[in-house]
matplotlib code that plots the C-alpha trace (Angstrom):
import matplotlib.pyplot as plt

x = [173.8, 175.3, 178.8, 177.9, 176.3, 179.5, 181.7, 179.5, 179.7, 183.5, 183.9, 181.8, 183.8, 186.8, 184.6, 182.8, 186.2, 187.4, 184.3, 184.7, 188.5, 188.7, 189.7, 188.6, 190.8, 192.2, 193.2, 191.3, 192.9, 192.3, 195.2, 193.8, 195.1, 192.6, 190.4, 192.6, 191.4, 193.0, 191.7, 194.3, 194.1, 196.2, 196.2, 198.2, 199.4, 200.4, 196.7, 195.5, 198.6, 198.6, 195.3, 193.2, 191.4, 189.5, 186.3, 185.7, 182.4, 180.9, 177.4, 176.2, 175.3, 171.8, 171.0, 171.7, 168.2, 166.7, 168.8, 170.2, 172.8, 176.4, 178.7, 181.7, 185.1, 187.6, 186.6, 188.7, 191.9, 195.0, 196.3, 195.7, 194.6, 191.9, 191.8, 188.5, 189.8, 187.8, 184.6, 183.2, 182.6, 180.9, 183.3, 180.8, 179.0, 179.4, 180.0, 180.3, 183.2, 183.4, 186.0, 185.9, 188.4, 187.8, 189.7, 188.8, 185.2, 184.8, 184.2, 184.9, 182.6, 182.5, 184.5, 183.1, 184.5, 182.8, 184.4, 183.5, 186.0, 185.2, 185.9, 188.5, 190.5, 193.8, 194.4, 197.6, 199.9, 200.0, 201.8, 203.6, 204.7, 206.3, 208.0, 208.5, 210.0, 207.7, 209.9, 210.8, 208.2, 207.6, 204.6, 203.7, 201.7, 200.0, 198.6, 195.6, 195.9, 194.8, 192.1, 192.6, 191.3, 193.7, 191.0, 191.2, 190.3, 188.5, 185.6, 185.1, 186.5, 185.1, 186.6, 190.2, 192.9, 196.7, 199.0, 202.2, 205.3, 208.2, 211.4, 214.5, 217.8, 219.7, 217.7, 216.4, 218.5, 216.9, 213.3, 212.7, 210.4, 208.7, 205.9, 202.5, 200.0, 196.7, 195.0, 192.5, 193.9, 196.2, 198.3, 199.6, 201.9, 204.0, 204.0, 206.7, 209.7, 212.9, 214.7, 217.5, 216.9, 216.6, 213.4, 212.3, 208.7, 206.8, 203.0, 200.4, 196.8, 194.2, 190.5, 189.1, 185.7, 187.3, 190.5, 192.5, 196.0, 198.5, 202.2, 204.4, 206.0, 209.8, 211.3, 211.8, 214.0, 214.3, 215.7, 213.6, 214.4, 214.2, 215.5, 218.8, 221.7, 223.3, 226.7, 225.2, 223.6, 227.0, 228.7, 226.1, 226.7, 230.4, 230.2, 227.9, 230.3, 233.2, 231.1, 230.1, 233.7, 234.9, 232.1, 231.7, 234.5, 237.4, 236.5, 235.8, 239.1, 241.0, 239.2, 240.1, 243.7, 243.8, 242.2, 244.8, 247.7, 246.3, 245.7, 249.2, 250.8, 249.1, 248.2, 250.9, 250.2, 253.9, 254.7, 258.1, 259.1, 258.1, 261.7, 262.5, 259.3, 260.0, 263.1, 261.3, 258.1, 257.4, 257.4, 254.2, 251.2, 249.1, 251.3, 252.4, 254.2, 257.8, 260.6, 262.7, 266.5, 268.5, 272.1, 273.4, 271.5, 271.9, 275.5, 274.4, 271.2, 272.3, 274.3, 275.5, 274.0, 270.9, 270.5, 267.3, 267.7, 265.0, 263.2, 265.5, 264.4, 265.4, 267.3, 266.2, 269.0, 268.8, 270.8, 273.4, 272.5, 273.0, 276.3, 276.5, 276.4, 279.8, 280.7, 279.0, 282.1, 282.4, 278.8, 279.1, 282.2, 280.5, 277.5, 279.8, 281.5, 278.3, 277.2, 280.4, 280.3, 276.8, 277.8, 275.1, 272.5, 269.0, 269.5, 271.7, 269.0, 267.3, 270.5, 271.6, 268.2, 268.1, 271.6, 270.9, 267.6, 269.5, 272.0, 269.5, 267.3, 270.2, 269.2, 271.7, 273.3, 272.2, 273.6, 272.3, 275.7, 275.6, 272.1, 272.9, 276.1, 274.3, 271.5, 274.0, 276.0, 272.8, 271.7, 275.0, 275.0, 271.5, 272.3, 275.5, 273.5, 270.8, 273.3, 275.0, 271.7, 270.6, 274.0, 273.8, 270.3, 271.1, 274.3, 272.5]
y = [91.3, 87.9, 89.4, 91.4, 88.4, 86.4, 89.1, 89.1, 85.3, 85.3, 88.1, 86.1, 82.8, 83.9, 84.8, 81.4, 79.7, 81.7, 80.8, 77.2, 77.1, 78.9, 76.0, 75.3, 75.4, 72.0, 70.0, 71.8, 71.0, 72.1, 72.9, 72.6, 72.5, 72.6, 75.6, 77.1, 76.4, 77.4, 76.3, 76.0, 75.0, 74.6, 76.9, 76.7, 80.2, 79.4, 79.1, 82.7, 84.5, 86.6, 88.4, 85.6, 86.1, 83.8, 84.0, 81.7, 81.2, 78.8, 77.6, 75.2, 71.9, 71.7, 75.1, 73.7, 72.4, 75.8, 77.5, 80.1, 82.7, 81.8, 83.6, 85.3, 84.8, 85.8, 88.1, 88.4, 87.4, 86.7, 84.2, 80.5, 80.2, 81.5, 81.6, 80.4, 80.8, 84.0, 82.8, 81.4, 77.9, 75.6, 72.8, 70.0, 71.5, 70.5, 73.1, 73.3, 75.4, 76.5, 78.3, 79.7, 81.5, 84.8, 86.3, 89.2, 89.1, 85.4, 83.0, 79.3, 76.7, 76.4, 73.7, 72.5, 70.6, 69.3, 70.2, 69.2, 70.5, 67.9, 65.2, 66.7, 69.2, 67.9, 67.9, 69.5, 68.3, 69.9, 73.3, 73.0, 70.1, 70.6, 67.9, 68.1, 65.5, 64.2, 61.9, 58.9, 59.8, 62.5, 64.8, 65.8, 69.0, 69.1, 72.2, 71.7, 72.3, 75.9, 77.2, 80.2, 82.4, 80.9, 78.8, 75.1, 72.5, 70.5, 72.9, 71.5, 67.9, 66.7, 63.3, 64.6, 62.7, 62.3, 59.4, 59.6, 57.6, 57.6, 55.5, 55.3, 56.6, 54.0, 51.0, 52.2, 55.2, 55.2, 54.8, 51.6, 50.1, 53.0, 52.7, 54.0, 56.0, 57.4, 60.1, 63.0, 65.0, 67.8, 66.7, 63.1, 61.2, 58.6, 55.2, 52.5, 54.8, 54.5, 57.0, 59.1, 58.0, 60.0, 59.6, 61.1, 61.9, 62.6, 63.2, 62.9, 64.3, 61.7, 61.7, 58.2, 59.1, 60.1, 58.3, 61.5, 61.6, 64.4, 64.4, 63.8, 66.6, 67.0, 64.7, 66.2, 64.5, 64.9, 63.0, 61.6, 62.2, 60.1, 59.9, 61.9, 59.7, 60.7, 61.0, 63.5, 65.5, 65.7, 66.7, 69.5, 70.7, 70.7, 72.6, 75.2, 75.7, 76.2, 78.7, 80.5, 80.8, 82.1, 84.6, 85.8, 84.9, 85.3, 88.9, 89.8, 88.5, 90.3, 93.6, 93.1, 92.5, 95.5, 97.6, 96.5, 97.3, 100.8, 101.4, 100.2, 102.3, 105.6, 105.1, 102.9, 101.7, 102.2, 105.9, 107.5, 108.6, 112.1, 113.4, 112.3, 113.7, 117.1, 117.3, 116.0, 118.1, 121.8, 123.1, 125.1, 123.7, 121.1, 121.0, 117.7, 119.2, 118.0, 120.5, 121.6, 121.4, 124.6, 124.8, 125.7, 123.1, 120.3, 119.5, 119.5, 117.4, 114.9, 112.0, 108.7, 106.4, 106.6, 104.4, 104.2, 102.9, 101.1, 102.5, 102.6, 100.1, 100.9, 98.1, 96.7, 96.6, 93.8, 93.7, 91.0, 88.0, 88.3, 87.4, 84.2, 84.8, 85.1, 83.2, 84.4, 86.1, 88.2, 89.0, 90.2, 92.3, 93.8, 94.6, 96.3, 98.2, 99.5, 100.6, 102.4, 104.2, 105.3, 107.7, 109.3, 109.6, 108.2, 105.6, 103.5, 101.3, 100.8, 99.8, 97.6, 95.9, 95.3, 93.9, 91.6, 90.6, 89.8, 87.7, 85.8, 85.1, 84.2, 87.0, 88.9, 92.0, 95.1, 98.4, 101.8, 102.6, 99.4, 100.1, 103.7, 102.7, 100.2, 102.7, 105.4, 103.0, 101.9, 105.5, 106.6, 103.6, 104.4, 108.1, 107.2, 104.8, 107.4, 110.1, 107.8, 106.9, 110.6, 111.6, 109.0, 109.9, 113.7, 113.0, 111.1]
z = [-93.0, -93.0, -92.8, -89.7, -88.0, -88.7, -87.2, -84.0, -83.8, -84.1, -81.4, -78.9, -79.4, -77.2, -74.3, -74.4, -74.6, -71.5, -69.5, -70.4, -69.8, -66.3, -64.0, -60.4, -57.3, -56.6, -53.4, -50.7, -47.4, -43.8, -41.5, -37.9, -34.4, -31.5, -32.5, -35.2, -38.8, -42.1, -45.5, -48.3, -52.0, -55.1, -58.2, -61.4, -62.1, -65.7, -66.6, -66.2, -64.8, -61.6, -62.1, -60.5, -57.2, -54.9, -52.8, -49.8, -48.0, -45.5, -44.2, -41.6, -43.2, -41.7, -43.4, -46.9, -47.3, -46.3, -48.9, -46.5, -47.4, -47.3, -44.9, -46.6, -45.1, -47.7, -50.6, -53.8, -52.1, -54.1, -51.6, -51.8, -48.1, -45.9, -42.1, -40.4, -36.8, -36.1, -37.7, -34.4, -35.8, -33.2, -32.2, -32.5, -35.6, -39.3, -42.0, -45.8, -47.0, -50.7, -52.9, -56.4, -58.7, -60.6, -63.5, -65.8, -64.6, -65.2, -62.3, -62.0, -60.4, -56.6, -55.0, -51.6, -48.6, -45.4, -42.1, -38.5, -35.9, -33.3, -35.9, -38.2, -36.1, -34.7, -31.0, -29.6, -26.8, -23.4, -23.8, -20.4, -18.2, -14.8, -12.6, -8.8, -6.4, -3.7, -1.6, -3.7, -6.3, -8.9, -9.2, -12.8, -13.4, -16.8, -18.5, -20.8, -24.6, -25.3, -27.8, -30.0, -27.2, -24.6, -23.0, -22.0, -24.7, -22.0, -22.5, -26.0, -25.4, -22.1, -22.3, -23.0, -21.0, -21.0, -21.6, -19.6, -20.5, -18.1, -17.7, -15.5, -16.9, -15.0, -16.2, -19.6, -20.8, -24.3, -23.1, -25.0, -22.4, -20.6, -18.0, -19.0, -16.9, -18.3, -16.3, -17.0, -14.0, -14.2, -11.2, -11.4, -9.0, -10.8, -9.1, -8.8, -8.5, -6.5, -4.3, -5.7, -9.3, -12.5, -14.5, -17.8, -18.8, -22.0, -22.3, -25.1, -25.3, -26.3, -27.4, -27.9, -29.4, -32.7, -32.0, -31.8, -30.4, -30.3, -30.5, -27.4, -25.4, -25.2, -22.6, -19.2, -16.6, -12.8, -9.8, -7.0, -3.4, -0.2, 3.4, 3.7, 5.0, 8.2, 6.5, 4.0, 6.8, 8.6, 5.3, 4.8, 8.4, 8.0, 4.7, 6.3, 9.2, 6.8, 4.7, 7.9, 9.0, 5.7, 5.3, 8.9, 11.3, 9.0, 7.9, 11.5, 12.6, 9.8, 10.7, 14.4, 13.6, 11.3, 14.1, 16.6, 14.3, 13.6, 17.4, 18.4, 15.6, 16.4, 20.0, 21.6, 25.1, 26.3, 26.8, 27.2, 30.7, 31.7, 32.1, 28.5, 27.0, 28.5, 26.2, 23.1, 23.3, 23.6, 27.2, 26.8, 28.9, 27.2, 24.1, 22.5, 19.6, 19.2, 20.0, 17.1, 17.9, 17.3, 16.2, 19.6, 21.6, 19.1, 20.2, 23.9, 23.6, 21.0, 22.1, 20.6, 23.1, 25.4, 28.4, 30.3, 33.8, 35.6, 38.7, 41.8, 44.4, 48.0, 49.5, 52.9, 55.5, 58.0, 61.3, 61.7, 63.7, 67.5, 69.1, 71.3, 75.0, 76.7, 79.9, 83.2, 84.5, 81.4, 81.6, 85.2, 84.3, 81.4, 83.6, 86.0, 83.3, 81.9, 85.3, 85.9, 82.6, 83.1, 85.9, 88.1, 85.4, 85.9, 83.2, 85.5, 87.0, 83.6, 81.8, 84.6, 84.9, 81.2, 81.2, 84.1, 82.5, 79.2, 81.0, 83.0, 79.9, 77.6, 75.1, 72.8, 74.1, 72.1, 73.1, 71.8, 70.2, 68.1, 66.8, 66.0, 64.1, 61.9, 61.1, 60.2, 58.0, 56.0, 55.5, 54.1, 51.7, 50.4, 49.9, 47.9, 45.6, 45.0, 44.1, 41.6, 39.9, 39.7, 38.3, 35.6, 34.5, 34.4, 32.5, 29.7]

ax = plt.figure().add_subplot(projection="3d")
ax.plot(x, y, z, "-o")
ax.set_aspect("equal")
plt.show()
């Protein structure tokens, strides 16, 4: 009987030692940003190996006295962290979080930590900052920090505001002495700036009740504007004219020149004379096909030289100037001579009258024979010149 009791006592000793030796999780820490909360802890794996699991629960602090049930967040997890983001914790509430370890059916003691998001959660910087020139100043557009549901943190932190630091790259390239502007607005116009100057801006979120400050955003730089100088306006106008000429007028001019070349090549404005085209083209009506030369007619139609004569212009024949009047005696004799030659014809009185009238008025003496001789001579000359031109054209 004593031996059996001793054996039972020896078998129960290892269990008691395991219950006493299972350690607690150490260094409970909360990783927070706005409304994102993650609880982490440390655990020595060499104590019990990899078979250990953890249980995480929470309860509002004011319910501790009423001994309410704890809310389970992570049950028998093998990780050394637990996410409380989806647990709908009130931002201004205070909660108790606790963790314990379990291994081979043995549990460690609970380890608790107090957590108030309004007091303990970190505040993040603005997620987006935009700069826009407004004359010789800059407008800064600030986006509010976001919650885990993509809402604005101003719903939880009413007194949230922003600290804006800005500096001029020409006066303070390293930003060692920046100017400071505090504002709770999302649109801020920066004062004391100069025209056509580069400025850099960084922004920080702040909450003074619990002395919370976020990190600064990345520097963003932009140049201010101002009144445009007249020289710059003229330069812009000149550049726009050059661009317009290169993009519009020059292609149009090139297309017009190309069209003129094609038109002059395929449809020339100067045509061959008709008497030459009849030898080059087919004689059928309405045909513009070139005539093919045969072996017999090639020797007759081909020639070494082709001369095109201009259009013949008829020459105007002018009568010679009148003769000077002879002495009066000669005039009378010539008048008698004309009357004698005229015979008995009815023209006697007319010729005589005209002759006498010409003598009395000192006008030149023109007889019908002289006029007829000049006209005949001019007609013979014109006919000879016409025949020569026609013979040359037909020969060639």
